[in-house]
C-alpha positions, 0 to 999 in steps of 0.5 A: 500480483506483486503485493508489498507489505509496509509497516510504520514504526508504531506497529512494526512489532506486528510485521511478522503476524501481518506477513504470515496472514498475508502469505497464508491467504495470497500465495496459494492464489498465485500472488507474490508478497514482498515485505518492505518492513519495518520488521521490528520496532527497533529497526535502524530504519524508522518509517513514519506513516508519512514515509509509508505514503512516499514508499507506497507511491514509489512502489506503485507508480514504478510498477515494483508493486501492484498492491500495497498493504499498510496501516498504522495505529488507527489506519487513518494516517497511513491512508491519508499519506498514501492518498496524498500521492498520484497513482495511489487509491488507498482505502481504510479497511477494518474488516472483511466487508470493508475489504470486499466492498473497497475492492469491488466498488472503488478498485483501489491499489492499496489498503490501510489497516488499523493495527492497534485499534481493535486489534486484540484476541483474534486479530490475526484471524481478522487479517486473514478474513480481510485478505481473503475478501480483498482478493477473493475475485477480480476487483472492480466488478461492482457491488451490488452487481447491478451498480457495476456500471455507474461504479466503474464510471465513477472510478474512471472519473476519479482516475482522470481527476487525479491525473489533473490534481496531482503533479508528476511523482518525479517532481514531487520526490525532488521537491519534498524534503530529501532526508524525508524521502531518503528515510522512506526508501532506506528499508532493507526490503527496498534495497533488496527488491526495488531495483529488480522489480522497478519497471519505470526508468524515470522513477528509478533514475530519480530514486538513484539521484536522491539516494546517491 
């Protein structure tokens, strides 16, 4: 699995701590971690939580990433921004139980973490526990297991609803404020990873047109 880490500007200083915890847990499982920034609070490329949603949508819909780890101060803004786009099901995760139940019941492809609220002593350990439970087993198996069938049915219904209620991502990207989109796609990580990892030629073409 390709896991993309995205930090917005208010919590960019924690990027290295988050990346270390994510790599420690997931790389031994065979997953690949790609850090899309922000890397520091003073990076030239500043991402707002709205731009996190844009970047997450491009990565997930293009196949450049299979999963997105992101967040903001409370985790709420980044979650809302991510869920504003098609092809993204983002859960708000504050602890290991949230991570496990979101993975097993909702079977999403992104989580948003509160990197300021409650992030004190032991914050790095809490991240490790979250990532462990998020990826401990195949997602979408249901919790409790006897609820698996209706939970899986509801997930399929949600997927179909999102197909109707959201426009095509290429249309969205072209209709959004172009400077907002360019800013979302300006990180060093995007320039380094996206072009080789992208599996969707139409999205790649749209991104090329926007960035030219």
